N, C-alpha and C positions, 0 to 999 in steps of 0.2 A: 502495499498501500503507502502510495508519495508519501509524504507528509505535509503534512501545512504551513502553508508561509501565509500570514499576515500580510497583507495587501500592506503597501509604503506609502500613512496619509504623512503631506503636505499640507504650508500651512496660505494661507491667499495672500502672503505676502511674496513667498517660490514661487507661486504659483505665477504673480505678475511676473516678476524678476522672467521668471524659463518664458512667460507667456513675444514681453519684450526683448531683450536677448533674438532668438527663435525671428522676429520682425527685424534688428537690427544684419540677422542673418542674410537673412532678404532681400536688402535692398527697400525695404519698404520707407525706411529717412534714408534720406539726404545725405551728407557727410556738413558736418554743420551748424546742420539743421538745428533748432532750439525742440527741445525735447520736456518743459512744463512739471509738476506733478498734478498741476491738472489738467491735461489733455492726458496725460494718462488715466487715473481716476476717473472719468470721465470718461475713453474710449472701453475702460477693463471691467464696468458698473464695480471702483472699492473705491474706499476711504483714501482721502485724502494721504494723513500718516501713512497709509500703507503703502499709495501708490508711493512715497516719499521713502519707502526701508527700498522697493522693486530701482528707483533710480539709482541710487547713494550703491548700491549693492554691484551695478554696471558702473558705476564708475571705477568704485574698490578694482574691477576689473579692467578697467584700465579702458572698454567702451567709449563710456559714454567720458563729457570731464566739464567742469564748472569752476569758474572764475566767482573770487568772492562781488557780493551781491547781484549774477548770472544766472542764472536759469540754466540749466544743464540744455550739454551740445554734444553733438554724436562726436564723434573722435575723428577729426579730419590727418592729413598725410602724408606729409610734404618728401619732393623722388630723395632727401637722403636716407628720409625714414625708412623708407623701402627698402633701399637699396642693402640699411643696415638689416631691417631682417631677413631679410632671405639671403643675405652671410650668411649668418648665424644659423640660417632654413640649412643654408648649401652644407657650409662646416659639420651640422648635426645630421642629415642626413646620408651623404656619402660618406659618415661613419658605419653607417648601421646596414647599407647597400655593402659596404666591404663585411660588415662581419659578417650578415647573413650567408653571401655571393662564396666568404669560405668556413664558412660552420658547417652546411649544409640543416642549418636549421627549419622547423617544418614554418612552412606557408598557408598556412591553412586559415588566419587571419586575414591574410591578404584577399589569399584568396575569397571566403566568404564575402567583402569589401567589392572584388568581378564579382558576384553575383548579383551583386546588389546594383553595383553599375550595370549591366546586361538588362535587367530589367529596367531600369530607370527610361531605356530606349526608346522602348514605346510610345511614353508620355513626358516628355520631356521637359522636365522647368528647373529655371534657371538654380534658386535656391535650392532643389535637390536635389543638383549636380553637383551644386561646388559645396553640403556637405557630404559627400560621398567623394568629390575630391582631396575634401582635408581629410576624410579617414580611409582614404587609402595611402594615401602617406603619412598616419599617425597607425598605423597599424605596417609601414616600416618600419621606420621607426621603433613598436614595441617591439616588432620580429628580429629586431639588431641587440637584445640581449639587455641592455645597457638602464639600470635602473636611474640614474641622473642622464641620462641623454634623452630621456624619456622625459622627464621630471620638466627638461631644459626646456625642452617643443612642445612640453603642456602648456611653462608660461609666452611661447609666441603664438600657439594655438588660436586662439581670437582676432591677435595683431591680422591674420590668414586670412581668417575668416570673412573681417571684417574686408579685406583689401575685394577680395571673389567674388566679395558682395556687388563689388561697383563696377565690376563690367554688365552685367545684364542678362551676358549673349555668351556664347560658346568663342574663348580665343586660343591660338596655338595652332600647332603645325596640321596635327588630325586631324582628319575630317569631322570627327565625333573626339567630345570627351573621353569620352570609354576607348575607343583605337586607342590616341593616346595613350595610356592606364594602358588599355593591352600590351601596347609595346615591350609599357620597361614593365612590365611582370611581365612575360612573354623574353624577355635578357630579362632578367632577374632568376627567374629557377634553371633557366636553357643552355647549354654549352656555351655562351658568349665567355671572351678575354676578362677577367676582370675591368683591362685597360675601357675599352669596349663601353660594357655596359657606365663604367666611371662619365664615363661622356656624353653616351646618349643623354644621360642618365643629367648634369648638372648641363648639355644646351636647355633640355625641362625646365627646367629651377629660374635659367635665363632667360630663358624665350618672356617667362611670363612676368619675372619679374621686369625686364624694358617694355613690357605692355605696358602693366600697371604702374614700371616712372613716370609714360605716357600722359595715364592714364587722366593719375593724380597732379598733373601739369596744366591739365587744361583750362 
């Protein structure tokens, strides 16, 4: 008999925080757009103090910013910040890729994400695609086996997700996001050399970085 597991109960503030975070990841708010506590309270049908808790949590996560005396705003990025994020991202991901390729570790988590990617192709929604895109790279870092690198990558995940929300459409070399990541996955799993794998992975990240630098410069 399967043991019973109680359902997790979350507070209204947690639910509001999750909803607001998802909205930011989906690109429903523009970079720099004002997010007033009263607006969140009205849109979600919650009390203003509860909305303030949700907004403050996303400030703590670095997704919103609030200057003294002003309402919170959606985080903005300048080109140098994008380059710095991708500099750290490349260091972490390439280390994970080397560990996976040389260590013969299980790619079950990455395969599961690729299956999600394949299912999305039938009804492509950019916010969902961006979520699975980030999940793919996170799964590769997880497979790399370093707790510290996993933690460091988690620290920039929200920034990456906010950046992925900017385009609102597929960008990159592949015909689709799935095909582009499938190519990386096959290289990671196959008999390709480490040099070829690192080159393809670095190109993928550099292409994303350059596109997003151009977008935030507009």
